[in-house]
N, C-alpha and C positions, 0 to 999 in steps of 0.2 A: 705311788706304787701300788699295784693291785694286792689284793689279800693274799692269793698265793704267791705272789712274790715275797711278800713282806713274812709270810709264815717259812718260805722256803731259807730266808736269811735269818729268821730266828732259830730254826733248824740248825743251820750251819755255825750259828754262835754259841748255841746250848753246850754246858759242860760243867766242870767243878772246879773249885779252887784247891789249888795244890801247894804249899809252901809259900801262900801269898800269890801265887800267879793263876790266872785263869786258863784252864786245858780245857781246849774243845773236844767233844767227842768224836766227830768227825775227823778232827786231826789226829786223834790217838788210834781209832779203827782204821783210818786210812792208812797211816804208817805201820799198823800190825800187819796190814795186808802187804805193805809195800817190803817190810821185812822178810816176809815169808815168800814174796817173790824172789828176794835175791838168795834166799837159803834154796828155794827150789831151784834157782837159776843155776847154783853150783852143782846141783845135781843131774843138770841137765834134762829135767822132767817137761812133758807137755802142758804140766799144771800149771807152769810159770806164767803162761798168757792169760788164762781166765783169772787166776788171782790178782794178777796185775790190773786187768780191767776193773775188778771191783774196788781196789784201792784208788785207781784214778778217778773214778765218780765221787767217791768220798773227799779226796784231796783238792779235786776241782771246786768242790763247793766251799771247802774252807778256805781257799786261795783266794775266791771273790771275796768272802766276807772280811777278810785281812786286807783286801785291796793290794795283794800281789800279784799283778796283772801278768807277768812274765811267768811265774808259777802256774797260774790258772790257765794259761794258754799252753804251758808245757804239757798239763793232763790231756789236752784236746789231741796235741800231737802223739803223746805216749799212748792214747788209746786207738789213735789210726794205726800205730806202729806195732802196737802190741797186736791186733788182727792180723797185719801182714806177718809177725813173727811166728803167730800161730800156724797160720797156711805154710811157710817155709819150713819151720821146723816139723811140720806134720809131713809134709812131702819127704824132707830130710831123713826121717826116723822110718820111713815108709821100707819094710822089708829088712829092717835093722833095730835092734833094740836098744841102740845107742846111738846118741847124735854126734855125728863126725865134726869135729872142732879142729880148728889150726890156726896159725897166726895169719896176719894180713900181708899181701906182697908188698913191696916197695911202693908200687904204682896205686895200691890199695889204700896205703897209709898217707901217702900224698894227698889223694882225694878226699880222707877223711880230715884230714887237717887243713884242708884248701876249705872244705865246706865248713869248720868250725871257725876259722878265722874270718871269712869273707860273711857267715852266716851271723856272727858275734858283732861285726861291724855294722851288718845292714838293720839288724833287728835294736842293737843298741842305739844306733842314731833315732830309729823311729821312736823308741820309749821315751828318748830325752825329748825328741820334738814335740811329741804329744804330752808328755809328762805323765803317763800311764803308770811310771814306778819312781820312786823314791831314789832307787840305785839302778838307774839304766841298764850299765854296763856288765855289774855284775848279773843282775837279772837276765839280760841277753845272754849271756855266757851259759848260765845254769838251762837256760830253754833251750838254746841250739845245742850246748853239749849234750843233753839228755837224749835231744833227737837223733844225735850222731850217734851215741853209744847204742841206742835202742836199734838204729837200723844195723851197726855193725852184730850186735847180738843175734839180730834175725838172720844175719848171715853166717851166723857160728863163728866169727871172728873172736880169737882171744884178745886181742886189742880192745874190746869194747869195756873189759875190766880196768883197763889203764884210763880211758876216758872218764868212766865213772868215778874212778879216784880222785881226779883232778876236779871234778864238777863237786864231789862231795866237799872237798877242801873250800871252795868258795861256798857251799850253801850253808855249812855250818854258822858262819858269822852272821850271813844275811838273814836268815830265818830267825836266829836267837835275837837279831837286833829289831825284828819285826814281832815280836812279842809270841812266836809260835815255838814254846819252848820244847814240846815233843818233835817237831820235826827237826828242831837243832840238836837234839839229843840223838835222833834217829840217824841224821846224816853222819854223826860221829860213828855211829854202828855200822851204817852203810861203809864208811871208809876201811873199817876193819874187815868186815867182809867180804869188800871189793878185793882186799890184798890177798885172802883165802882164796877166793873165787879164781883169781888171776893164776895162783900157785896151782891150784886144782885144775884147771883147765889146761895148763900147761903140760902138767904130769900126765893128764889123761890124754894129749896130743902125742907125746913123746912115747907113751906106752903103745898106742895105736900104730906109730911108725915103726918101733921094734917088732911088733908082732907081724907086722907088713913084710918088715925086712927078712924074718925069720921063716915066713911064707914063701916067700919068692923062690921059686925053684934055680939051682945052681946050675950054671952054664958048663957045658964039657970043656 
């Protein structure tokens, strides 16, 4: 391994000991950025995306160091989708100070579920075949579920919170068993925030619907 590669892995592993467990700085700071991302997403602000990109770089590094391939690949997908989401939200908020959000249609939900099931099956088989992950199917679900949630988020679909809730429920045990204690705890916080986010986005959607109904002209 080259000197630069060794230095990179050493940086990703650097940290401190807390309650007898090694806590990586990249894991801690990356998850702080991830938590900030969720809080910003609840508020529907464009700052959601650049903060997410920052956290993605840090969590990619720590995932490679911990040999959680699925989680590392997830960060690559998230970085690409964050760029797409940034573009979509910037367009959606143009001329409007607020982001229009809505529940997915029945057809959109079928596509999201289909992508989640088919993607998890394909990626899970690949991880199991290559031995890249010690928990291939759970790792694959986190990987694909995160991508599906990010795509739905970029489209302003309220349903993305539901996908994140399920992903968080899977992410808590796998990260704790991998020794990433900060990530495990943060997954639990994500779960709570996702519930709040779902409630807030639905409330915002219904409020916009009511304002639109009141503003509609009454026919003679």
